[in-house]
DONU-833622 format. One record per residue: x, y, z of N, C-alpha, C in turn. Coordinates in pm, whole numbers, plus 50000, padded with zeros to 5 digits. Atoms other than C-alpha are relative to their C-alpha. Layout:
N
(node (X,Y,Z),(X,Y,Z),(X,Y,Z)),
...
This chain:
337
(node (50112,49980,49908),(88826,19093,84715),(49924,50127,49967)),
(node (50063,49873,50032),(88762,19454,84622),(49923,49992,49869)),
(node (50069,50016,50127),(88675,19359,84264),(49870,49923,50018)),
(node (50121,50078,49972),(88427,19100,84395),(49894,50088,50066)),
(node (50092,49908,49933),(88272,19366,84621),(49937,50097,49901)),
(node (50052,49907,50101),(88237,19606,84327),(49899,49932,49908)),
(node (50095,50073,50083),(88067,19339,84117),(49867,49980,50072)),
(node (50122,50010,49920),(87819,19283,84399),(49925,50133,50000)),
(node (50061,49867,50001),(87758,19659,84403),(49924,50025,49869)),
(node (50066,49982,50129),(87675,19660,84031),(49873,49915,49991)),
(node (50119,50086,49998),(87436,19366,84075),(49891,50062,50086)),
(node (50097,49933,49911),(87271,19552,84364),(49935,50119,49930)),
(node (50056,49886,50073),(87229,19864,84147),(49903,49956,49892)),
(node (50090,50053,50101),(87072,19656,83871),(49866,49959,50063)),
(node (50123,50040,49931),(86821,19506,84116),(49923,50123,50047)),
(node (50064,49876,49955),(86753,19852,84258),(49932,50072,49884)),
(node (50061,49940,50119),(86684,19977,83905),(49869,49932,49965)),
(node (50124,50074,50029),(86425,19702,83847),(49891,50037,50100)),
(node (50097,49960,49896),(86257,19786,84178),(49950,50142,49975)),
(node (50037,49861,50026),(86260,20157,84089),(49902,50010,49883)),
(node (50091,50001,50114),(86092,20085,83755),(49861,49955,50043)),
(node (50130,50050,49953),(85815,19887,83926),(49929,50105,50085)),
(node (50059,49895,49917),(85759,20164,84181),(49952,50115,49914)),
(node (50038,49890,50089),(85750,20425,83904),(49872,49970,49924)),
(node (50124,50039,50068),(85479,20229,83723),(49879,50017,50089)),
(node (50113,49988,49908),(85263,20248,84035),(49967,50145,50034)),
(node (50019,49862,49958),(85310,20619,84104),(49923,50081,49896)),
(node (50075,49914,50090),(85068,20873,83958),(49861,50028,50053)),
(node (50137,49963,49958),(84720,21021,83979),(49909,49877,49999)),
(node (50081,50122,50011),(84568,20689,83870),(50073,49887,50070)),
(node (49933,50101,49918),(84648,20419,84125),(50009,49865,49928)),
(node (49976,50133,50056),(84800,20098,83990),(50080,49921,50103)),
(node (49936,50081,49898),(84900,19817,84226),(50109,49911,49940)),
(node (49897,50092,50044),(85198,19584,84209),(49939,49871,49945)),
(node (50068,50120,50048),(84958,19293,84164),(49958,50016,49854)),
(node (50042,49974,50138),(84820,19453,83845),(50120,50003,49906)),
(node (49879,49997,50083),(85172,19514,83713),(50050,49858,49974)),
(node (49959,50140,50017),(85262,19148,83773),(49906,49926,49907)),
(node (50097,50065,50088),(84940,19039,83602),(50023,50039,49854)),
(node (49973,49953,50136),(85017,19251,83296),(50129,49938,49947)),
(node (49875,50063,50042),(85371,19111,83289),(49978,49855,49962)),
(node (50031,50140,50031),(85235,18756,83297),(49923,49987,49869)),
(node (50074,50002,50126),(85003,18842,83008),(50095,49997,49881)),
(node (49902,49998,50109),(85307,18915,82792),(50066,49864,49982)),
(node (49935,50131,50007),(85448,18571,82877),(49903,49891,49956)),
(node (50096,50108,50025),(85136,18354,82870),(49901,50030,49889)),
(node (50100,49962,50100),(84914,18553,82632),(49857,49993,50051)),
(node (50134,50010,49941),(84618,18509,82871),(49963,50133,50063)),
(node (50043,49871,49950),(84428,18828,82943),(49950,49986,50144)),
(node (50032,50011,49859),(84398,18887,83319),(49934,50125,50055)),
(node (50058,49874,49952),(84281,19252,83351),(49902,50050,49895)),
(node (50105,49956,50093),(83960,19389,83198),(49990,50151,49988)),
(node (50007,49854,50004),(84019,19759,83261),(50094,50054,49892)),
(node (49912,49950,50108),(84149,19916,82934),(50079,50124,50041)),
(node (49932,49878,49955),(84248,20235,83120),(50139,49967,50056)),
(node (49871,50039,49942),(84528,20050,83302),(50103,49978,49890)),
(node (49909,50024,50112),(84681,19937,82973),(50044,50132,49936)),
(node (49970,49871,50063),(84660,20289,82831),(50100,50080,50085)),
(node (49912,49924,49911),(84824,20447,83136),(50141,49941,50002)),
(node (49868,50064,49990),(85105,20192,83156),(50076,50009,49868)),
(node (49928,50013,50127),(85190,20146,82788),(50015,50131,49922)),
(node (49997,49876,50078),(85115,20492,82648),(50051,50121,50078)),
(node (49963,49882,49921),(85195,20727,82937),(50122,49973,50087)),
(node (49894,50018,49901),(85414,20585,83214),(50121,49926,49946)),
(node (49887,50082,50045),(85625,20318,83046),(50093,50075,49905)),
(node (49908,49927,50088),(85759,20541,82762),(50091,50098,50073)),
(node (49915,49903,49930),(85880,20811,83000),(50092,49932,50100)),
(node (49911,50077,49912),(86021,20550,83242),(50119,49948,49920)),
(node (49891,50049,50086),(86222,20393,82959),(50092,50115,49961)),
(node (49919,49883,50037),(86334,20741,82849),(50086,50046,50116)),
(node (49923,49958,49883),(86442,20829,83204),(50118,49906,50024)),
(node (49893,50099,49979),(86643,20506,83235),(50110,50017,49896)),
(node (49902,49991,50109),(86811,20547,82895),(50078,50130,50008)),
(node (49934,49869,49998),(86885,20921,82923),(50086,50015,50126)),
(node (49921,49991,49877),(86998,20903,83286),(50128,49918,49992)),
(node (49881,50084,50016),(87233,20615,83210),(50097,50057,49900)),
(node (49914,49946,50106),(87365,20779,82893),(50078,50122,50048)),
(node (49932,49879,49953),(87443,21116,83054),(50104,49967,50107)),
(node (49904,50040,49896),(87615,20941,83346),(50123,49934,49939)),
(node (49886,50061,50069),(87831,20728,83115),(50086,50108,49936)),
(node (49927,49893,50066),(87926,21037,82916),(50081,50082,50100)),
(node (49930,49922,49899),(88014,21231,83229),(50118,49926,50060)),
(node (49892,50077,49938),(88223,20951,83378),(50120,49983,49906)),
(node (49886,50018,50092),(88432,20891,83063),(50068,50134,49972)),
(node (49939,49869,50019),(88486,21265,83014),(50088,50036,50120)),
(node (49919,49972,49881),(88606,21301,83374),(50129,49920,49999)),
(node (49880,50082,50007),(88848,21016,83317),(50093,50047,49887)),
(node (49920,49957,50114),(88963,21139,82975),(50072,50131,50027)),
(node (49943,49869,49975),(89020,21499,83085),(50074,50007,50134)),
(node (49935,50007,49869),(89151,21388,83426),(49959,50119,50087)),
(node (50056,49887,49926),(88927,21650,83580),(49864,49960,50055)),
(node (50126,50045,49943),(88649,21553,83823),(49888,50103,49992)),
(node (50101,49895,50005),(88465,21881,83762),(49939,50020,49861)),
(node (50060,49988,50132),(88379,21828,83394),(49879,49908,49993)),
(node (50121,50081,50017),(88052,21682,83272),(49977,49975,49852)),
(node (50027,50041,50138),(87890,21555,82953),(49980,50117,49905)),
(node (50023,49884,50088),(87824,21908,82823),(50122,50091,49991)),
(node (49880,49917,49993),(88183,22033,82860),(50042,50052,49862)),
(node (49955,49960,50134),(88236,22053,82481),(49895,50083,49925)),
(node (50098,49910,50061),(87927,22265,82412),(49882,49932,49935)),
(node (50109,50072,50068),(87688,21993,82293),(49864,50043,50051)),
(node (50129,49963,49943),(87411,22097,82532),(49955,50138,49953)),
(node (50034,49866,50045),(87424,22464,82438),(49966,50001,49851)),
(node (50030,50008,50143),(87436,22379,82068),(49864,49940,49973)),
(node (50131,50062,50016),(87137,22147,82097),(49889,50094,50048)),
(node (50099,49905,49951),(86953,22409,82301),(49971,50110,49899)),
(node (50021,49900,50103),(87008,22667,82030),(49922,49943,49882)),
(node (50072,50062,50112),(86891,22428,81759),(49853,49984,50030)),
(node (50141,50017,49963),(86570,22347,81947),(49930,50135,50009)),
(node (50060,49867,49987),(86506,22713,82028),(49972,50061,49863)),
(node (50019,49948,50135),(86553,22809,81664),(49884,49929,49932)),
(node (50109,50075,50060),(86318,22531,81554),(49865,50042,50053)),
(node (50126,49954,49940),(86048,22643,81797),(49965,50140,49951)),
(node (50022,49864,50049),(86092,23005,81688),(49945,49999,49857)),
(node (50042,50009,50139),(86046,22904,81323),(49868,49923,49983)),
(node (50127,50069,50005),(85733,22707,81409),(50007,49858,49946)),
(node (49986,50138,50049),(85870,22362,81319),(49918,49905,50087)),
(node (50067,50104,49923),(85686,22049,81425),(50101,49934,50095)),
(node (49918,50051,49891),(85818,21848,81720),(50121,49920,49951)),
(node (49887,50084,50044),(86032,21596,81529),(50106,50082,49927)),
(node (49903,49912,50065),(86194,21874,81325),(50080,50079,50104)),
(node (49929,49933,49890),(86279,22057,81649),(50105,49907,50058)),
(node (49905,50100,49949),(86442,21738,81778),(50119,49981,49906)),
(node (49894,50019,50099),(86637,21692,81455),(50094,50119,49998)),
(node (49917,49880,50001),(86759,22052,81458),(50086,50007,50126)),
(node (49923,50003,49875),(86866,22016,81822),(50116,49902,49989)),
(node (49895,50101,50015),(87062,21701,81742),(50111,50050,49907)),
(node (49901,49953,50098),(87234,21857,81438),(50087,50110,50060)),
(node (49922,49889,49944),(87339,22174,81622),(50084,49955,50119)),
(node (49917,50054,49893),(87461,21971,81920),(50129,49941,49944)),
(node (49882,50056,50067),(87695,21778,81689),(50087,50111,49942)),
(node (49929,49889,50063),(87788,22099,81507),(50083,50078,50102)),
(node (49928,49925,49897),(87888,22275,81831),(50127,49928,50043)),
(node (49882,50077,49960),(88125,21994,81929),(50103,49997,49888)),
(node (49906,49996,50112),(88276,21989,81580),(50078,50131,50000)),
(node (49931,49870,49993),(88355,22360,81612),(50101,49999,50114)),
(node (49910,50007,49885),(88504,22300,81956),(50125,49919,49968)),
(node (49888,50090,50029),(88721,22014,81833),(50097,50065,49902)),
(node (49913,49940,50100),(88854,22197,81527),(50068,50127,50052)),
(node (49939,49881,49940),(88913,22518,81723),(50117,49962,50090)),
(node (49891,50045,49913),(89121,22332,81981),(50115,49941,49918)),
(node (49896,50058,50086),(89306,22152,81700),(50084,50109,49934)),
(node (49930,49892,50071),(89395,22479,81527),(50087,50081,50095)),
(node (49929,49909,49911),(89495,22692,81826),(50078,49929,50109)),
(node (49938,50071,49890),(89605,22421,82067),(50137,49946,49968)),
(node (49870,50064,50013),(89944,22269,82128),(49985,49855,50044)),
(node (50013,50143,49974),(89996,21895,82139),(50018,49968,50148)),
(node (49973,50028,49859),(90130,21906,82495),(49888,50049,50091)),
(node (50110,49946,49920),(89823,22101,82616),(49867,49977,49927)),
(node (50119,50029,50082),(89559,21934,82397),(49873,50002,50084)),
(node (50118,50011,49916),(89315,21858,82680),(49958,50137,50050)),
(node (50030,49866,49949),(89339,22210,82824),(49932,50086,49894)),
(node (50058,49919,50107),(89268,22377,82489),(49863,49947,49958)),
(node (50131,50056,50034),(88980,22137,82423),(49894,50048,50099)),
(node (50094,49954,49898),(88814,22231,82752),(49972,50149,49985)),
(node (50018,49856,50017),(88873,22602,82697),(49916,50032,49876)),
(node (50079,49981,50122),(88736,22580,82342),(49853,49966,50025)),
(node (50137,50038,49967),(88430,22400,82476),(49929,50108,50080)),
(node (50059,49891,49921),(88370,22679,82728),(49964,50119,49912)),
(node (50024,49887,50090),(88398,22943,82455),(49880,49974,49910)),
(node (50110,50034,50091),(88166,22765,82211),(49868,49989,50076)),
(node (50120,50010,49918),(87918,22689,82489),(49944,50139,50032)),
(node (50043,49862,49973),(87907,23058,82584),(49942,50065,49875)),
(node (50049,49944,50127),(87862,23153,82217),(49858,49954,49970)),
(node (50133,50053,50031),(87564,22925,82167),(49896,50042,50105)),
(node (50092,49947,49900),(87411,23039,82496),(49957,50142,49964)),
(node (50034,49866,50048),(87427,23391,82354),(49900,49992,49886)),
(node (50095,50020,50109),(87250,23266,82041),(49860,49965,50054)),
(node (50128,50035,49939),(86980,23114,82262),(49932,50125,50055)),
(node (50055,49875,49947),(86935,23451,82434),(49943,50086,49888)),
(node (50050,49924,50115),(86896,23617,82093),(49867,49944,49950)),
(node (50123,50063,50045),(86630,23366,81990),(49886,50030,50097)),
(node (50103,49972,49899),(86441,23416,82318),(49957,50147,49994)),
(node (50033,49857,50013),(86458,23793,82266),(49906,50024,49882)),
(node (50082,49983,50119),(86300,23757,81920),(49867,49926,50008)),
(node (50119,50085,49994),(86037,23504,82027),(49879,50075,50056)),
(node (50125,49944,49950),(85674,23593,82089),(49983,49961,50147)),
(node (50008,50033,49857),(85640,23617,82471),(49874,49922,50038)),
(node (50124,50070,49968),(85287,23474,82458),(49990,49862,49934)),
(node (50009,50128,50070),(85369,23173,82242),(50135,49927,49999)),
(node (49874,50073,50019),(85716,23065,82129),(50092,50010,50120)),
(node (49909,49981,49887),(85904,23208,82428),(49968,49903,50113)),
(node (50039,50094,49896),(85705,22995,82671),(50044,49857,49965)),
(node (49960,50135,50044),(85770,22680,82465),(50151,49983,50009)),
(node (49853,50007,49994),(86143,22758,82440),(50046,49986,50143)),
(node (49960,50004,49859),(86174,22822,82812),(49970,49865,50062)),
(node (50036,50129,49945),(85990,22502,82901),(50091,49890,49946)),
(node (49912,50102,50059),(86201,22296,82658),(50138,50004,50063)),
(node (49866,49985,49946),(86526,22437,82796),(50011,49948,50144)),
(node (49998,50049,49863),(86426,22327,83148),(49991,49848,50008)),
(node (49998,50145,50004),(86395,21963,83040),(49872,49935,50049)),
(node (50121,50073,49963),(86100,21726,83052),(49993,49870,49920)),
(node (50023,50127,50069),(86006,21369,82962),(49855,49987,49953)),
(node (50143,50003,50033),(85644,21462,82890),(49975,49965,49854)),
(node (50024,50014,50144),(85681,21461,82511),(50040,49863,49945)),
(node (49955,50130,50048),(85830,21109,82488),(49881,49908,49975)),
(node (50107,50092,50038),(85594,20873,82303),(50059,49864,49961)),
(node (49956,50135,50033),(85608,20503,82221),(50077,49993,49869)),
(node (49939,50011,50133),(85694,20553,81855),(50132,50074,49990)),
(node (49873,49927,50002),(85992,20778,81946),(50109,49929,50078)),
(node (49903,50065,49912),(86162,20538,82186),(50117,49938,49923)),
(node (49892,50061,50079),(86358,20356,81915),(50101,50103,49954)),
(node (49909,49893,50043),(86503,20687,81791),(50086,50047,50116)),
(node (49922,49966,49882),(86622,20743,82147),(50093,49887,50040)),
(node (49926,50115,49946),(86736,20392,82241),(50113,49955,49908)),
(node (49902,50060,50092),(86918,20274,81927),(50132,50077,49994)),
(node (49870,49930,50007),(87179,20554,81885),(50072,50004,50134)),
(node (49935,49997,49869),(87240,20573,82260),(50062,49865,50033)),
(node (49947,50134,49975),(87285,20196,82286),(50126,49974,49917)),
(node (49886,50025,50089),(87519,20180,81985),(50124,50079,50042)),
(node (49886,49917,49960),(87736,20461,82121),(50043,49977,50144)),
(node (49963,50029,49861),(87727,20353,82486),(50086,49875,50012)),
(node (49925,50125,49992),(87863,20004,82421),(50151,50021,49986)),
(node (49854,49977,50006),(88207,20126,82301),(50056,50068,50124)),
(node (49953,49929,49881),(88231,20355,82605),(50013,49905,50119)),
(node (49993,50096,49890),(88162,20066,82842),(50127,49914,49993)),
(node (49879,50081,50019),(88469,19888,82696),(50128,50082,50010)),
(node (49880,49915,49993),(88706,20183,82744),(50057,50009,50141)),
(node (49959,49984,49861),(88742,20139,83120),(50146,49973,50026)),
(node (49860,50034,49972),(89079,19963,83129),(50096,50091,49926)),
(node (49916,49907,50075),(89218,20195,82864),(50009,50135,50071)),
(node (49998,49874,49925),(89116,20501,83064),(50080,49985,50129)),
(node (49916,50026,49883),(89278,20341,83369),(50148,50015,49964)),
(node (49860,49990,50045),(89603,20314,83172),(50037,50144,49970)),
(node (49971,49860,50033),(89577,20674,83048),(50013,50088,50123)),
(node (49987,49923,49877),(89550,20793,83407),(50146,50012,50044)),
(node (49857,49996,49967),(89924,20716,83439),(50080,50080,49896)),
(node (49933,49924,50103),(90003,20924,83130),(49985,49934,49864)),
(node (50020,50053,50135),(89969,20887,82755),(50116,49914,49953)),
(node (49884,50080,50042),(90321,20755,82708),(49991,49858,50056)),
(node (50017,50133,49941),(90253,20467,82950),(49889,49924,49930)),
(node (50111,50066,50070),(89924,20395,82776),(50042,49952,49861)),
(node (49952,50039,50132),(90092,20390,82434),(50096,49882,50008)),
(node (49909,50114,49981),(90354,20151,82570),(49924,49869,50018)),
(node (50085,50118,49986),(90068,19912,82647),(49923,49967,49872)),
(node (50064,50026,50129),(89955,19928,82284),(49870,50074,49978)),
(node (50124,49923,50013),(89670,20177,82334),(50021,50117,49905)),
(node (49994,49888,50093),(89614,20418,82045),(49923,50116,50063)),
(node (50064,49898,49917),(89545,20721,82261),(49920,50102,49919)),
(node (50071,49901,50082),(89449,20964,81985),(49869,49941,49946)),
(node (50121,50067,50050),(89205,20714,81838),(49898,49985,50112)),
(node (50089,50016,49885),(89061,20650,82185),(49930,50132,50033)),
(node (50060,49869,49972),(89006,21023,82241),(49889,50032,49901)),
(node (50100,49971,50103),(88821,21058,81911),(49875,49915,50020)),
(node (50114,50089,49979),(88601,20755,81983),(49916,50047,50118)),
(node (50072,49955,49880),(88512,20883,82330),(49924,50129,49972)),
(node (50066,49872,50028),(88435,21235,82206),(49881,49981,49907)),
(node (50109,50021,50095),(88223,21114,81913),(49882,49929,50067)),
(node (50108,50077,49937),(88024,20856,82113),(49930,50081,50109)),
(node (50060,49919,49894),(87972,21087,82412),(49918,50114,49943)),
(node (50073,49890,50063),(87866,21371,82184),(49868,49953,49943)),
(node (50123,50051,50061),(87611,21158,82001),(49896,49967,50106)),
(node (50100,50037,49900),(87448,21015,82312),(49948,50122,50077)),
(node (50046,49879,49931),(87437,21356,82482),(49909,50081,49910)),
(node (50081,49923,50094),(87302,21527,82171),(49862,49935,49979)),
(node (50128,50071,50015),(87034,21259,82121),(49914,50020,50125)),
(node (50075,49984,49874),(86933,21282,82488),(49941,50139,50012)),
(node (50046,49862,49987),(86910,21660,82486),(49894,50033,49896)),
(node (50097,49971,50105),(86724,21671,82156),(49862,49940,50029)),
(node (50127,50067,49970),(86455,21434,82289),(49936,50048,50129)),
(node (50053,49969,49867),(86419,21553,82648),(50025,50142,50046)),
(node (49962,49868,49954),(86555,21906,82662),(50127,49993,50084)),
(node (49875,49992,49923),(86843,22018,82881),(49977,49950,50141)),
(node (50006,50057,49865),(86882,21803,83192),(50140,50006,50059)),
(node (49867,49975,49950),(87177,21927,83391),(50038,49920,50123)),
(node (49941,50050,49877),(87403,21800,83671),(50017,49848,50007)),
(node (49990,50146,49988),(87356,21426,83610),(50139,49951,49964)),
(node (49868,50042,50044),(87680,21383,83416),(50112,50046,50091)),
(node (49898,49950,49908),(87864,21573,83691),(49996,49927,50134)),
(node (50006,50048,49862),(87736,21443,84024),(49993,49847,50011)),
(node (50014,50146,49989),(87654,21077,83947),(50136,49929,50000)),
(node (49868,50067,49992),(88015,20972,83863),(50070,50022,50134)),
(node (49940,49974,49869),(88128,21138,84188),(49936,49912,50107)),
(node (50071,50082,49903),(87861,20959,84389),(50042,49853,49990)),
(node (49960,50139,50022),(87954,20624,84235),(50146,49980,50037)),
(node (49857,50011,49969),(88327,20690,84273),(50023,49984,50150)),
(node (49987,50014,49855),(88279,20726,84649),(49963,49859,50046)),
(node (50046,50134,49962),(88114,20381,84652),(50090,49889,49947)),
(node (49925,50110,50062),(88320,20170,84409),(50145,50034,49973)),
(node (49862,49962,50023),(88644,20367,84380),(50024,50053,49859)),
(node (49968,49934,50127),(88826,20517,84079),(50020,49906,49881)),
(node (49980,50096,50109),(88852,20197,83870),(49891,50020,49894)),
(node (50098,49969,50104),(88684,20294,83542),(49927,49877,49947)),
(node (50067,50122,50043),(88603,19933,83458),(49873,49974,50082)),
(node (50118,50011,49914),(88359,19939,83750),(49921,50129,50004)),
(node (50063,49870,49987),(88289,20310,83761),(49901,50029,49888)),
(node (50085,49966,50115),(88142,20341,83411),(49868,49923,50002)),
(node (50129,50069,49994),(87881,20060,83431),(49919,50034,50124)),
(node (50072,49962,49878),(87795,20152,83791),(49936,50138,49984)),
(node (50057,49868,50027),(87744,20514,83682),(49877,49990,49911)),
(node (50114,50020,50089),(87511,20393,83408),(49874,49963,50080)),
(node (50116,50043,49920),(87282,20215,83657),(49956,50109,50098)),
(node (50035,49896,49903),(87301,20491,83918),(49935,50120,49932)),
(node (50061,49889,50073),(87224,20760,83659),(49857,49970,49959)),
(node (50136,50041,50036),(86921,20566,83540),(49908,50007,50120)),
(node (50081,49997,49877),(86794,20526,83897),(49974,50144,50044)),
(node (50012,49860,49955),(86859,20892,83977),(49900,50078,49916)),
(node (50092,49925,50085),(86677,21035,83676),(49857,49946,50014)),
(node (50132,50059,49976),(86389,20793,83736),(49940,50058,50128)),
(node (50045,49941,49874),(86367,20922,84092),(49959,50147,49980)),
(node (50031,49859,50025),(86376,21284,83973),(49871,50014,49921)),
(node (50122,49993,50081),(86106,21219,83713),(49877,49966,50084)),
(node (50111,50030,49910),(85884,21061,83980),(49962,50120,50085)),
(node (50026,49877,49925),(85922,21373,84190),(49935,50105,49911)),
(node (50049,49900,50093),(85857,21588,83885),(49850,49988,49974)),
(node (50140,50018,50037),(85519,21435,83810),(49906,49972,50116)),
(node (50086,50032,49886),(85393,21359,84162),(50011,50099,50116)),
(node (49978,49913,49885),(85531,21627,84396),(49892,50108,50013)),
(node (50103,49896,50002),(85283,21900,84294),(49889,49960,49904)),
(node (50113,50028,50090),(84955,21913,84104),(50038,50026,49854)),
(node (49948,49977,50136),(85149,22045,83800),(50140,49941,49992)),
(node (49868,50063,50017),(85462,21885,83654),(50111,50103,50012)),
(node (49885,49913,49980),(85791,22041,83761),(50106,49965,49896)),
(node (49890,50029,50095),(86062,22076,83490),(50116,49930,50070)),
(node (49901,50087,49937),(86334,21821,83558),(50126,50075,50042)),
(node (49875,49930,49967),(86631,22059,83550),(49989,50084,50126)),
(node (50017,49927,49873),(86483,22258,83838),(50035,49909,50117)),
(node (49974,50094,49891),(86493,21950,84058),(50145,49952,50001)),
(node (49860,50045,50003),(86835,21829,83938),(50094,50109,50049)),
(node (49917,49890,49951),(86977,22175,84011),(49988,50017,50150)),
(node (50021,49986,49856),(86820,22195,84357),(50076,49894,50077)),
(node (49928,50111,49934),(86972,21857,84444),(50149,50006,49967)),
(node (49862,50004,50045),(87293,21898,84243),(50089,50105,50061)),
(node (49917,49891,49948),(87414,22234,84375),(50050,49971,50142)),
(node (49946,50034,49866),(87431,22131,84745),(50101,49886,49995)),
(node (49906,50111,50011),(87603,21808,84645),(50134,50049,49945)),
(node (49878,49945,50056),(87856,22002,84437),(50078,50078,50106)),
(node (49935,49926,49891),(87928,22231,84734),(50064,49903,50098)),
(node (49943,50104,49912),(87978,21921,84948),(50129,49944,49941)),
(node (49879,50052,50065),(88231,21792,84693),(50116,50098,50013)),
(node (49895,49900,49986),(88422,22120,84708),(50062,49997,50139)),
(node (49949,50007,49863),(88450,22102,85087),(50077,49870,50023)),
(node (49934,50131,49985),(88544,21732,85067),(50139,50005,49935)),
(node (49871,49986,50069),(88819,21814,84813),(50096,50087,50079)),
(node (49915,49910,49922),(88946,22095,85033),(50060,49929,50121)),
(node (49950,50073,49882),(88977,21864,85336),(50109,49901,49958)),
(node (49900,50093,50048),(89167,21610,85126),(50129,50071,49966)),
């Protein structure tokens, strides 16, 4: 009965995501109605032109739709990464950036902006340094850690490497021109979907999709590992291989997301908690539900970002304003339990 209820919840989240996408297409300075959106959708099916205003096509296909797709993909990816990391580390307070990928990507992008690279080179440098930071974390924990405390040393190594790369970011900001590069670095670090264009969506969607699919299939294995690695190995699960797959896939999707959109915090932390309160701790349901909820949440935040004021608000400002009170609520809830 509970499994049936959870499946209904996932279907409801999927429908809510579709509704959220339609609402997002309507929101903005230029008013677009639901009727026009349905007419444009029918054009794709029938091939019969129904709207004569070229501005509507430009706004939908070149401005709103790319950032809506990016919000859905990035929000879902960061939520998946956060949920599997919380299950793997058996710690509800970790998130997708626990191994230093966000700080590494932030340093790479900051360095690229400082050196005057073009936008795609900045993205590439962010992606490379995000991967590089996690590699350092992994090898550091492998060298200094003990097998019985592997998870603990991995988290501690991630904290150290993350702090190191944050220091590098501070150095880059100190060297940057305050009237030019420093402003660009600061804005990038606060996260935004403004720069996402149609021709960049495939570079965002393909690696995230390829790495998210294996994570969606790890739910039952993570459920088994919750009882201990020995019990999981008795069920035929190769725990070490599973850890490597989760770390690699989560690192890639987080690094790709950060390199394309900047640093967007709190999603990988609070969304799995929010979903866990609704569907329970079963990772087979938690991971896909987190994916849909994360997509809806970031879509909602992006709508606020571009419509709340006359100027666009960086996304991380809004996610922090919403995330911090929720995190405090979780602390009090944990204390009562």
